[in-house]
Structures are given as structure tokens and as C-alpha cells.
C-alpha positions, 0 to 999 in steps of 0.5 A: 562666117557661115559655119559648115557641118559634115553630116553622115547617114545615121546622123553621126559625125566622125572627128579626126581623133577617132581615125587615129584611134582606129589606126592605133588599134589596127597597128597594135593588132598587127604587132600583137599578131606578129608577136603571136605568130612568132611565139607560135613558131618558136613553140612549134620549133621547140616542140620539133627540137624537143622531138628531135632530142628525144628521138636522138636520145632514144636512138642512143639507148636503142644502139646500147641495147644492141650492144647488150643483146649481142653480149647476151648472144655471146654468153650463150654462143662463145666466139660466134660473130654472125649472130647465129646466121653464118652470114656476114653482117650487119645484123638487125636487132629490133627493140620492142616496148611491151606496151607500145610496140617497136621502138627502133632498130640497132644495126650491128657490125661484129668483127674479131681480132685473131692471133694464131687462129684463136680469137683474142677479142670482139669489136661490136659497132651498133647503129640505133635508129629511133622510129620516132625520128629516124633522121638522128641515128646514134652509133656506139662501139664496144670491145668484148674480152677478158679484162687484161692483167695490163689494167694493173701496174702490179698484180700479186698473189703474195704479201709485199713491201713497197719501199719509200723509193717507190713511185707507182702509177696505176692500180696496185693489187695483192692477194696478200698484205701490202706494206706501202711506204712509196708514193701512189696515184691510184688504188692500192688494194689488198684482198685481206683485212689483216696479215702478219707483218714483220721486219721482212716487210719493215714492220718493227715491232711485228704486227700480227694483225696488221691492216691489209694495207699499211705504211708511211706512203702519202697516198693513203686515201687510195688504199683499200682493203679488203677487196675481192680476191683474184683467182691466180689459178684461173687466169694462168696461161695454158702452156700446152695450148700456147706451144701448139699455137706457136709450133703449128699455127704459124708462130715461132717455136724453139725446142729445148737447147742441147747441154745442161740446164745451167748452161743452155737457153736462148737469147732474144734481141728484138730489133726496131724493124719488126725482127728478132735476133736469136742466139743459142746460150751455150755457157753461162757464169755463176753468181751466188744470190738469195731470194725469198723463193729459193733461199741462198743459191750459190750458183745462179746461172744468169750471166751469159758467157758464150752463145752462138747465132741461130738466126734473125726472124720476122715476127709473124703478124698473124701469129705473134707468139714465140714459144721457147722450151727453155730459159730465155734472155730477152732485150731490145726494141720491140715493134708490133704486139708480141708475146714470148713464153718460156715453159716446158709443158711436157716436162714437169720437173723443170720450169724455165725462167726469163732473164732481162739482162738489158733495156727493153724499149718500144719502137712506137709509143701510140699503142701499136707496140707491146710485149708480154713475157710469160715464164713458167717460173720467174721473171728476173733481172740478173746481176749484170743489168744496167745501172739506169735501166728501163723495161717495158712490157707485161711480165708474168711470173706464173709460178715464181717471182718477178724481181732482182735477187739479192747479191752481195760483194763482201769477202767476209761472206765467202762463197756468198759473195759475188767476185770483185769482177761483179762488185760494181753491179751489186747496187744500181741507180734506177729501174723504170718499169713501164707496164705491168708486173704479175707475180705469184710470189713476192716481188723485190728489185731492191734490198734494204740491209738497214741503212738503205739499199745494199743490193738492187736499184736505189730508185724505182719508178713504176707506171702501167701502160694504159694503151695495153690494158684494152689492146694487149699482145696476143694471149696475155692473161686475163685478170678474171675469167668473166668477159666484159665490155672493156671499151665503150664509146660513141662514134 
């Protein structure tokens, strides 16, 4: 059979295997180019994503720089909400890099909360935009104010003993020493390194150089001493100004009632509809009591005997301040943010006390309701208080103490004993305090006679109200004279 052979130009021959090889090379090159294209696209996308992340992070820092700028501005121009322009915002702040020029801009919106025409706090919103990538702005919000005393469960200016029955939630602070036998879930802080702890504070034997915080409480890991002290004089309320705000700027003002000091005052009953019913106290019942502040007082006029209706008032939303130049009894269900002050700024010879004869509760639990009681002297729970009692609020005893004085029923005590009419009130079951206690002098709502509670409440539960810490009732004292950001969040 004749063999045939194909010839190509140049004398070379092509076999079937060479064609397959060419196809494989072309195929592999195609796959390689596809993979290379995908990798290149991925690298570019990642670079784009990285630039976006960087621009977004830069926008956050630009927004923060806007907040810091306005804090600086307010420190030099207190209360100025218009960036010095006198015009409505928003206001633009440019952040510059000394070496690279403008990095971006922050758009600032500034608003203030006022009560009785007085600024309470300032809210600042800062929207940061990076020049690197304007498509990813970031917005921050901050509240600028004096940190409130409501950030504490207890803020005290004297040494104190927290008994074993105490269950304390929230920061607990004293400028003096602390004997902590109760439980705590937050910091317990004393401003002293050592103090004199004797039997009155459950130290037996006496410790002349007791550590700042000591006791049998289970939360010792959270005890701190010494820490910076709190200047009670600096945070004290200006009662003369508060009187002016209430009497002239739209609040509620009640002048000194008629009659002797021992039998007069006002009874305020808060109602869940946002009103307050006011009665004039015309007579009181005297009972003997003891306190560290006053010693034995054979006639404590803290129990209302007779009273007459003054009226029911709507608490003004624009000036939710009640000022009374006399003693005050307070109870009821509060709606909205309200502050009640009992003081006599024009009469240095008297300093009124606020009494809490019954429960104080809130109409809402979402932070829109709050009560601050400020007394020039003390804030006290009288003898005829409920067996199981709940009080909510921020209680400030500027010159005196917060507590329930010592009462006893024992005929052998003679005139120091309450009558049989009141004997069932001497020892009560449980007191729950939700909010903050600020007291210049030593507090106490339970008295131990060596074998357990012999006067006051046998069980006490204390919890601070976190919702009031950054949005307190008007004119609630600050825990420091410095302004700070008390809220900071991204929106």
C-alpha cells in the first residue's frame, strides 16, 4: 500500500499531539488570566474597601474633634449655644493636619435644656465628614454638664456605718471613714486613709487608725481608699437663686406659713397626673427622738395633726421647681422631672427640714420622671412611716442628715419614750430607697441596741437610679464644679 506523507512549507511536519499541546497552553493561559483578573479585581476591591474603612474611621475622629472643639469653646464662652455667631446652626468646624492640610469638617448642632430660664445642660451633635471619602460620614452625640450627685447611691460628708442588713447597688462615697458590713455591687470609696472607728460604728475594740473602708461586707474587692474628696461646700445649692427662679420665673413658691415653727409647714402630695396637692400644716404631734446631729429632742414635731387644703397645682413644665420657705412633708406619685426645695435664705436663724411620711413612687419608669428633694437642714423619715416603705428620688440634706431618728418605746425611759399610741411604729420591716442620698452629716435609718434593730427599719435596700444620673430633675446639685461629657454615643 502506498504510504502518503503530508508536507508543509519549510519541510516541517505537524502531528496531532502538537495541536493538543497548543490547545492546553491556550486553555491554561485563559484560566491563568481569569484567575489573575479575579485576583486583581479582589485586590482593587480590598483597596477600595480599605480606603472606605479608613475614611469612615477618619470621619469618626473628625466628629469627635468637633465635640472637643465645642467643649473648648464653652470653657471660654459658658452657655453660648451659637458658636459665637448669634445665629442658628449647624456650625462648621474644619480639622486641619499641620503637614497635610484639611482632613475634613464637622457639622455641629448645639441645643440646651433650660428650666426657669436657666441652662441645665447642653447637647452637642457632631457630624464628621472625611475629605478622603465623603461618602461615609459619622455622627456623635454628647451631653455637657456638671456630673450630677445622682451618679452616686450615697454621697456623704461624714463617717458612716452600713449595717449587715444593707444591700447597696451603685457607687457609695464618703469624705469620712466607712464601716461596710452590708453587701455592695459597686465601688465603696472613702477619702481618708485612716479614721477613728469606735463602738458607734461597730468597731469593738476601738480602732484609732482604722483603714478608710473596713468591715465584714462581702464586696471588699470594690473598696477604695483614699480617693479624692468631694467639696460639699462647692456643690451646695444657692437657695437665694432658687427662690428667685421659683417665685419670679414661673415655678411654684410658698411663703412661710402662719403659726409657730413647731406647728407649721406644708404637706405636698404628688399626683400621677402631673399635679401636686398642697395642704397647710396647722398643728403637729410631738414625739421624743435622738439623732447624732441634735442629741435627744423631747419634742420632735414631725407628725401632722391637722392641716387645711391650699390647692392643687399643675407643675409647670418650663419651671418644674417648687420652693417653700418652711418645713415640708412630701409623698405621692410623681410625674415628670420635679425639684422641691425647703429653705429660708433670708432667715439665717432657721433651716427647714423635709419629712417623708409615706411612699414616694414614679408614674413612669423610663427616665422621664424624677424627683429631687433639697433641704437646708435634714431629710427625715418620721416615726409614723409605713412598715414597708419605698421612696424614689434624689434626697439632699445640705446642712443636716438623711435618716430616721432613734425612737424607743419603754416606760422605763420616761419622757424619752414614745407613748403607747406610737409603739407599733418604732421598729419597721423594710425600707427601699431607689435614687441617691446626699447627706452632710451621718446617715442612719436603723438603730442597733446590741441585739439587733431596736428602732428603724430591719432591712434596707439601696439602689441608685442610673436614668437620673445624666438627666436629673432641674437644679439637682453637681458632684463637682467641673463640666464634663456625661453622655457620649454614636448615632
